[in-house]
Backbone bond lengths (Angstrom), bond angles and torsions (degrees), N, CA, C in turn:
res aa  C-N    CA-C-N  psi(-1)  N-CA   C-N-CA  omega(-1)  CA-C   N-CA-C  phi
1 M - - - 1.410 - - 1.646 112.62 -
2 L 1.423 110.08 -32.90 1.372 114.85 175.79 1.549 113.95 -63.47
3 R 1.344 116.62 -39.69 1.377 120.44 178.58 1.554 112.23 -62.66
4 I 1.304 118.35 -37.52 1.366 117.13 179.54 1.598 110.99 -66.95
5 L 1.298 112.31 -41.63 1.461 112.77 175.89 1.519 117.04 -60.18
6 V 1.351 115.78 -38.72 1.432 123.48 176.84 1.581 110.41 -61.63
7 D 1.325 111.00 -45.08 1.470 117.25 179.42 1.536 112.83 -63.07
8 F 1.383 114.70 -37.99 1.466 122.16 176.61 1.522 111.07 -65.60
9 L 1.367 113.17 -42.90 1.399 115.85 178.41 1.504 117.72 -65.47
10 S 1.256 118.89 -34.78 1.516 124.50 169.73 1.427 111.74 -62.00
11 G 1.326 122.06 -36.07 1.529 126.20 172.58 1.497 107.45 -62.02
12 I 1.410 114.96 -52.97 1.420 117.73 -176.66 1.514 112.65 -57.21
13 I 1.281 119.88 -40.42 1.559 125.00 -179.65 1.514 103.85 -53.79
14 R 1.264 119.60 -49.82 1.498 117.42 -178.52 1.458 115.35 -56.57
15 V 1.305 112.14 -49.46 1.440 115.31 179.51 1.509 113.91 -61.10
16 L 1.321 117.31 -39.54 1.453 123.97 178.06 1.447 109.66 -61.17
17 A 1.426 120.43 -48.66 1.343 124.01 176.96 1.532 114.61 -51.38
18 V 1.271 116.64 -51.47 1.450 125.60 -179.46 1.605 108.63 -58.00
19 L 1.393 115.63 -46.74 1.429 116.91 -178.57 1.570 111.33 -64.83
20 C 1.341 116.44 -37.82 1.419 117.74 175.37 1.465 114.34 -64.20
21 I 1.277 119.83 -42.44 1.500 123.78 177.39 1.478 111.44 -66.56
22 V 1.351 119.27 -39.79 1.457 117.74 -175.83 1.617 104.22 -86.91
23 G 1.188 127.15 -37.83 1.327 128.77 178.97 1.416 116.86 -61.95
24 G 1.369 116.95 -39.18 1.453 120.81 -178.72 1.574 112.48 -54.38
25 P 1.307 121.54 -51.33 1.403 120.73 177.06 1.454 118.31 -61.59
26 V 1.351 113.95 -33.30 1.508 122.66 177.55 1.447 108.21 -65.24
27 V 1.362 122.69 -49.77 1.459 125.77 173.26 1.535 115.72 -61.35
28 G 1.312 111.38 -41.45 1.471 116.59 174.29 1.548 115.61 -59.55
29 Y 1.242 115.48 -43.21 1.416 126.47 176.56 1.556 113.57 -58.90
30 I 1.395 109.85 -42.68 1.564 117.44 -178.50 1.527 107.91 -73.37
31 Q 1.342 116.77 -38.92 1.373 119.64 -174.08 1.602 114.54 -89.38
32 S 1.263 115.64 1.05 1.432 121.54 172.57 1.561 118.53 -52.45
33 A 1.283 111.76 -33.17 1.542 121.08 -176.03 1.495 103.37 -65.97
34 E 1.363 118.73 -48.63 1.453 119.63 -173.78 1.461 112.03 -76.52
35 M 1.280 118.91 -12.50 1.525 118.62 -177.93 1.546 108.03 -98.13
36 D 1.324 118.04 1.42 1.489 122.39 177.86 1.526 104.53 62.45
37 A 1.337 121.26 50.49 1.452 120.11 -176.91 1.548 105.71 -139.39
38 Q 1.218 115.28 161.37 1.524 119.12 175.66 1.564 108.91 -67.50
39 P 1.322 116.17 149.32 1.519 119.08 175.94 1.459 115.43 -51.31
40 W 1.471 120.44 -41.12 1.439 116.77 -179.72 1.415 112.70 -73.63
41 E 1.367 121.63 -22.03 1.396 122.44 172.78 1.549 115.11 -70.02
42 G 1.298 112.98 -37.79 1.463 122.76 173.50 1.509 112.08 -62.60
43 A 1.292 113.20 -43.16 1.480 118.82 -179.48 1.613 108.66 -67.93
44 L 1.358 115.93 -41.79 1.406 117.11 175.55 1.459 116.37 -61.19
45 I 1.363 116.04 -43.84 1.503 122.67 175.24 1.575 105.64 -60.06
46 G 1.246 115.05 -52.77 1.577 117.78 177.72 1.572 115.65 -53.54
47 F 1.322 113.55 -39.21 1.456 114.56 178.20 1.594 110.43 -66.28
48 A 1.278 111.31 -46.14 1.547 113.44 177.97 1.477 112.46 -60.75
49 A 1.297 121.55 -37.36 1.414 124.92 -176.67 1.562 107.32 -69.30
50 G 1.405 112.79 -48.30 1.452 119.44 178.89 1.515 115.53 -61.37
51 F 1.350 112.77 -37.75 1.539 115.29 175.93 1.476 109.48 -70.23
52 L 1.336 119.51 -37.86 1.515 120.93 174.82 1.463 112.36 -58.45
53 V 1.253 118.22 -50.94 1.517 124.93 176.74 1.527 111.88 -56.10
54 A 1.317 111.99 -42.93 1.509 115.31 179.08 1.508 116.06 -62.47
55 V 1.453 110.63 -39.38 1.445 119.64 -175.67 1.477 109.57 -74.37
56 V 1.319 121.62 -45.89 1.465 128.00 -179.82 1.555 108.28 -61.81
57 V 1.395 117.47 -65.59 1.369 118.66 -175.59 1.546 116.36 -63.99
58 G 1.365 116.44 -48.00 1.408 122.61 -175.91 1.555 109.58 -69.73
59 G 1.390 115.58 -36.84 1.393 114.40 178.01 1.497 115.35 -66.89
60 L 1.379 118.44 -37.94 1.380 125.24 179.77 1.526 107.75 -65.94
61 L 1.251 121.31 -46.85 1.478 122.19 176.03 1.562 112.97 -62.99
62 A 1.385 111.52 -41.05 1.509 111.50 -178.93 1.521 109.06 -66.99
63 S 1.401 121.09 -35.19 1.423 123.11 179.30 1.639 108.02 -58.44
64 I 1.340 112.36 -47.09 1.511 116.80 -178.99 1.501 111.57 -60.02
65 I 1.302 114.36 -41.62 1.515 120.30 -177.60 1.534 106.36 -67.00
66 L 1.329 119.26 -44.19 1.501 120.71 176.67 1.541 112.91 -56.58
67 I 1.317 115.19 -41.06 1.435 119.11 -177.91 1.557 107.64 -68.18
68 E 1.347 118.09 -38.50 1.421 119.99 -179.58 1.547 110.06 -64.91
69 N 1.312 114.99 -43.46 1.402 120.67 179.74 1.569 114.49 -60.14
70 H 1.376 114.74 -39.30 1.569 123.72 173.70 1.451 106.00 -64.66
71 L 1.284 121.00 -47.13 1.528 122.32 -178.93 1.602 108.54 -62.67
72 R 1.219 118.82 -41.00 1.451 119.80 -179.75 1.545 110.14 -64.87
73 V 1.280 122.04 -37.91 1.420 129.37 175.93 1.441 111.96 -62.17
74 L 1.415 120.39 -46.08 1.348 126.32 169.85 1.563 118.05 -64.70
75 A 1.228 119.29 -34.67 1.482 125.06 174.14 1.503 107.43 -66.84
76 D 1.355 117.86 -45.91 1.390 116.74 -174.08 1.582 112.52 -68.57
77 A 1.232 109.45 -32.19 1.520 116.79 177.68 1.605 112.29 -68.77
78 Q 1.328 112.38 -31.15 1.444 115.72 179.84 1.600 107.89 -77.39
79 V 1.375 116.71 -35.29 1.506 118.25 172.51 1.435 111.55 -60.81
80 E 1.411 122.84 -44.29 1.420 127.83 176.28 1.523 111.34 -56.66
81 K 1.354 111.66 -50.22 1.475 113.06 -179.53 1.463 113.85 -61.20
82 A 1.319 120.44 -31.61 1.485 126.70 -177.62 1.497 110.42 -72.38
83 K 1.394 114.19 -27.60 1.471 116.04 178.87 1.435 116.36 -81.64
84 Q 1.434 118.89 -18.08 1.418 123.31 175.64 1.501 116.97 -70.43
85 P 1.309 122.87 135.52 1.414 115.14 178.40 1.541 117.77 -68.80
86 V 1.223 117.15 149.05 1.511 122.15 -170.94 1.594 103.90 -83.69
87 K 1.315 112.75 128.40 1.418 121.85 177.70 1.516 111.64 -73.09
88 E 1.298 112.22 138.28 1.444 117.40 -177.32 1.634 107.11 -82.47
89 E 1.336 113.05 141.84 1.326 115.12 177.58 1.473 116.07 -82.40
90 K 1.306 122.72 142.21 1.428 125.90 -169.19 1.557 106.07 -87.69
91 S 1.418 114.47 152.27 1.421 114.69 176.24 1.532 108.12 -75.10
92 E 1.312 113.24 171.83 1.530 119.39 178.90 1.547 106.44 -62.18
93 E 1.340 119.25 -43.50 1.414 122.91 -176.22 1.510 111.36 -59.09
94 E 1.338 114.68 -49.93 1.516 119.56 179.81 1.606 111.76 -59.61
95 S 1.354 112.46 -41.03 1.481 114.50 -178.49 1.562 109.63 -68.70
96 A 1.284 115.45 -39.05 1.517 118.99 176.11 1.573 109.69 -60.88
97 M 1.290 117.59 -41.68 1.438 121.90 178.55 1.510 109.89 -60.72
98 E 1.345 117.42 -48.12 1.420 119.93 -173.86 1.598 109.39 -70.05
99 R 1.376 119.75 -31.50 1.334 124.06 173.54 1.520 112.33 -66.28
100 A 1.335 120.74 -42.61 1.415 125.17 173.72 1.530 109.74 -59.66
101 E 1.264 118.28 -46.21 1.448 122.23 179.17 1.551 113.36 -56.06
102 R 1.350 111.56 -47.55 1.467 118.77 171.33 1.407 120.59 -49.75
103 I 1.479 112.98 -47.18 1.417 123.25 -179.69 1.503 108.99 -67.33
104 A 1.317 117.83 -44.01 1.420 117.54 179.54 1.573 114.85 -66.19
105 S 1.299 115.89 -36.41 1.447 120.54 170.22 1.578 112.46 -59.89
106 Y 1.284 114.58 -45.95 1.457 119.26 177.65 1.547 108.64 -61.95
107 A 1.259 118.46 -40.51 1.428 116.32 -177.33 1.470 111.84 -65.70
108 R 1.350 115.86 -43.30 1.489 120.63 178.81 1.585 112.99 -62.65
109 Q 1.309 112.38 -35.60 1.507 117.25 -178.50 1.479 111.32 -69.96
110 Y 1.404 117.24 -35.64 1.391 117.73 -173.09 1.506 111.76 -117.34
111 R 1.259 119.31 27.47 1.509 126.15 179.36 1.467 106.56 -56.48
112 S 1.230 120.36 -46.62 1.555 123.19 -171.33 1.520 107.61 -71.91
113 Q 1.246 119.90 -20.22 1.484 119.27 179.35 1.511 117.37 -96.90
114 I 1.425 113.18 1.13 1.475 118.29 177.12 1.505 107.59 -73.06
115 P 1.365 115.37 132.06 1.511 113.55 178.14 1.580 112.86 -64.97
116 Q 1.261 118.51 142.47 1.428 120.61 -176.30 1.517 108.75 -88.76
117 P 1.323 122.26 148.15 1.413 120.21 177.06 1.496 110.92 -71.06
118 A 1.356 115.86 164.96 1.543 123.83 -177.98 1.516 108.84 -53.30
119 S 1.355 119.54 -46.98 1.443 121.01 -172.06 1.494 112.69 -64.22
120 A 1.326 115.51 -31.93 1.569 120.52 179.62 1.556 107.87 -80.74
121 Q 1.243 120.52 -23.47 1.482 119.05 179.52 1.515 107.80 -82.08
122 A 1.298 116.80 -27.09 1.454 118.00 179.93 1.541 110.18 -78.41
123 A 1.274 115.04 -26.87 1.513 119.43 174.66 1.539 115.69 -76.27
124 Q 1.223 115.56 -20.06 1.431 120.01 -179.03 1.577 114.08 -71.09
125 P 1.318 117.83 -43.26 1.412 118.08 179.92 1.435 114.60 -67.65
126 E 1.399 118.38 -32.50 1.444 118.24 170.35 1.514 114.30 -61.87
127 A 1.281 114.41 -42.57 1.524 120.13 179.53 1.507 109.81 -64.37
128 S 1.385 122.30 -31.17 1.376 121.96 -176.39 1.534 106.40 -86.59
129 A 1.279 123.00 -18.70 1.459 126.72 176.48 1.565 111.50 -71.88
130 E 1.200 117.16 -35.18 1.543 123.26 178.72 1.468 112.29 -56.24
131 P 1.353 118.22 -60.36 1.562 122.87 176.96 1.471 111.43 -54.08
132 A 1.252 119.70 -35.53 1.554 121.51 -174.52 1.575 104.52 -74.23
133 A 1.368 117.84 -37.49 1.488 121.82 175.65 1.515 110.73 -60.16
134 E 1.303 114.82 -43.08 1.443 120.36 -170.38 1.547 106.91 -77.99
135 A 1.326 122.02 -27.81 1.552 118.88 176.42 1.498 111.06 -57.75
136 P 1.353 119.95 -50.78 1.557 118.25 -177.59 1.427 111.91 -55.23
137 T 1.406 118.36 -40.78 1.454 122.07 -178.02 1.495 111.77 -65.59
138 E 1.265 116.35 -32.21 1.408 115.22 177.94 1.498 113.78 -72.99
139 G 1.373 110.45 -35.54 1.429 118.24 174.29 1.540 113.03 -63.15
140 V 1.296 115.29 -40.08 1.429 123.38 178.48 1.550 111.27 -61.72
141 A 1.369 113.98 -41.73 1.434 120.19 -177.35 1.551 107.65 -68.81
142 D 1.403 115.94 -35.34 1.479 118.14 178.30 1.454 110.34 -66.56
143 Q 1.316 118.72 -43.86 1.370 126.69 176.77 1.565 115.19 -54.98
144 A 1.345 114.20 -43.30 1.457 121.88 177.21 1.469 110.47 -65.89
145 K 1.332 120.36 -38.04 1.373 121.43 -179.71 1.575 111.42 -72.17
146 Q 1.259 115.44 -33.63 1.576 116.47 173.39 1.430 113.36 -71.14
147 S 1.287 118.21 -34.18 1.532 115.25 177.46 1.486 114.51 -75.07
148 S 1.427 116.25 -24.06 1.421 114.50 171.76 1.490 117.86 -74.71
149 N 1.334 115.69 -25.83 1.493 120.70 176.70 1.454 109.25 -70.65
């Protein structure tokens, strides 16, 4: 019910502000004869006075409504948070196991990207040279078979 009243009040503020801004020049125009001023001067003074009243009264009420809306959002968030189940805290052993599993998974995933030590890099060219040396010997054996045929 309170929310309906607050929403209704915010609508009334808009209407009040328009009435003050439009009504100010009308009242100023009517009262210009008593102020010994031209009618347009009275309308201008009335517009300024109506605008000032609309800003002060409407702005104050709008600020209060804005604060209420923010408090409503915070209260709704607290209610939603209270409805969610509380997560159980893990023991140190369980958290250490999960951390170790994450590290192992990371190592498996990026194993090919891990830089190799210098001794492992030196062993790789020797291993790659052996198949290259075997390839010509196979080719030579194939040539020998073809020449004998």
